[in-house]
C-alpha positions as CSV (number, residue, x, y, z in Angstrom):
1,M,-3.1,-72.4,-8.1
2,L,-4.5,-70.2,-11.4
3,T,-3.2,-71.8,-14.3
4,D,-4.5,-71.0,-18.4
5,K,-6.5,-74.3,-18.2
6,I,-8.8,-72.4,-15.4
7,I,-9.0,-68.7,-17.2
8,K,-9.6,-70.9,-20.7
9,L,-12.9,-72.3,-18.4
10,A,-13.3,-68.7,-17.4
11,N,-13.3,-67.4,-20.7
12,N,-15.9,-70.0,-21.8
13,T,-19.1,-67.6,-21.6
14,K,-21.2,-69.8,-24.2
15,N,-23.9,-70.0,-21.0
16,Y,-22.9,-66.1,-20.0
17,G,-26.3,-63.7,-19.5
18,L,-29.3,-64.2,-18.4
19,K,-32.5,-64.9,-20.8
20,N,-35.5,-64.9,-18.4
21,N,-36.4,-67.8,-19.5
22,F,-36.3,-70.3,-16.3
23,T,-38.3,-72.0,-13.7
24,H,-35.5,-71.3,-10.8
25,K,-34.0,-68.2,-10.5
26,V,-31.5,-67.3,-7.8
27,S,-28.7,-64.4,-6.3
28,V,-26.0,-65.3,-4.6
29,K,-22.9,-63.3,-2.8
30,N,-19.7,-65.0,-1.2
31,K,-19.4,-63.0,2.2
32,K,-16.0,-63.6,2.4
33,C,-14.6,-61.9,-0.8
34,G,-17.9,-59.9,-1.8
35,D,-18.1,-62.3,-5.6
36,K,-21.8,-62.3,-6.9
37,I,-23.8,-64.5,-9.2
38,I,-27.2,-64.7,-10.5
39,V,-28.6,-67.7,-11.7
40,E,-31.0,-68.8,-14.0
41,L,-31.8,-72.4,-14.0
42,V,-35.0,-74.7,-16.4
43,L,-36.0,-77.8,-14.2
44,T,-38.1,-80.4,-15.7
45,K,-39.0,-83.1,-14.1
46,G,-36.5,-82.5,-11.2
47,K,-33.9,-82.4,-13.7
48,I,-31.8,-79.5,-14.9
49,N,-32.2,-79.0,-18.3
50,S,-30.2,-75.7,-18.7
51,M,-28.0,-73.2,-16.9
52,R,-27.7,-69.6,-17.4
53,Y,-25.4,-67.0,-15.3
54,I,-24.0,-63.9,-15.0
55,T,-20.9,-63.2,-12.3
56,E,-19.4,-59.9,-10.5
57,S,-16.2,-62.5,-9.7
58,C,-12.7,-63.6,-9.5
59,V,-11.8,-65.9,-12.5
60,Y,-12.4,-69.2,-10.4
61,C,-15.8,-68.6,-9.8
62,Q,-16.1,-67.5,-13.4
63,A,-14.6,-71.0,-14.3
64,S,-16.6,-73.2,-11.9
65,A,-19.6,-71.2,-13.0
66,S,-18.8,-72.0,-16.6
67,L,-17.6,-75.7,-16.1
68,F,-21.1,-76.3,-14.1
69,S,-23.6,-74.6,-16.6
70,N,-22.0,-76.6,-19.8
71,K,-21.7,-79.6,-17.7
72,I,-25.1,-80.0,-15.3
73,E,-27.7,-81.2,-17.6
74,K,-29.7,-84.0,-16.5
75,L,-28.3,-83.5,-12.9
76,D,-31.2,-84.0,-10.1
77,K,-31.5,-82.5,-6.7
78,N,-30.6,-85.6,-5.1
79,N,-27.2,-85.9,-7.6
80,L,-25.6,-82.4,-6.5
81,L,-26.4,-83.1,-2.8
82,K,-23.8,-86.0,-3.6
83,L,-21.7,-83.9,-5.8
84,D,-21.7,-81.3,-3.0
85,T,-20.3,-83.3,-0.7
86,L,-17.6,-84.6,-3.0
87,L,-16.2,-81.7,-3.7
88,K,-15.8,-79.8,-0.7
89,K,-14.2,-83.0,0.3
90,S,-12.0,-83.0,-2.5
91,F,-10.0,-79.8,-1.3
92,K,-9.1,-81.5,2.0
93,E,-7.9,-84.6,0.4
94,K,-7.7,-86.4,-2.8
95,V,-10.9,-88.0,-4.2
96,S,-12.3,-90.3,-7.3
97,F,-14.3,-88.8,-9.5
98,A,-16.6,-90.9,-11.1
99,K,-16.2,-90.8,-15.1
100,K,-19.1,-88.5,-15.3
101,Y,-17.6,-85.8,-13.4
102,S,-14.2,-86.1,-13.9
103,F,-14.0,-82.8,-15.5
104,L,-14.1,-81.1,-12.2
105,K,-11.0,-82.3,-11.2
106,Q,-9.4,-79.1,-13.0
107,L,-10.5,-77.1,-10.5
108,F,-12.2,-79.0,-7.5
109,N,-8.7,-80.4,-5.9
110,M,-6.4,-79.5,-2.8
111,E,-4.3,-76.8,-4.8
112,N,-7.7,-74.3,-4.5
113,Y,-8.3,-75.2,-1.3
114,K,-7.5,-71.4,-1.0
115,R,-10.5,-70.4,-3.7
116,S,-12.7,-73.1,-2.3
117,D,-15.7,-70.7,-1.3
118,C,-15.5,-68.8,-4.5
119,I,-15.3,-72.5,-6.7
120,L,-18.1,-73.7,-4.9
121,L,-20.5,-70.4,-5.0
122,P,-22.4,-71.5,-8.1
123,L,-22.7,-74.5,-7.3
124,N,-24.2,-73.2,-3.6
125,A,-26.4,-71.4,-5.9
126,I,-27.6,-74.1,-8.2
127,L,-28.5,-75.7,-4.8
128,K,-30.3,-72.9,-3.0
129,A,-32.5,-71.9,-6.8
130,I,-33.4,-75.7,-6.3
131,N,-34.7,-75.5,-3.0
132,K,-36.5,-72.6,-3.2
């Protein structure tokens, strides 16, 4: 359900815009709705230092990209894979988020299950970039 909180998240564009300063870059499209995202990551010793992005997408994808770009620092591939599993589960049932991931409850919940593909697109792009 679209709320003022989701709109506020989407409007946080601190990390919006590409700078062509990256170690990993990827472009991903959601085949169901057409949302697109390009992600630039800077990784050092396998951990994310920064994320920048641009989107042609709905407000849910924009909010998710904003959340990840602001909170993703210091995560590595293993933590992201565990987080991916938890977040996919969160659309089907109530899950407990560790304190460091509690900020994700705003988007990743059963109320937003119909928009799960849009909300997961930024994380899918991050994982694809890391696996390149």
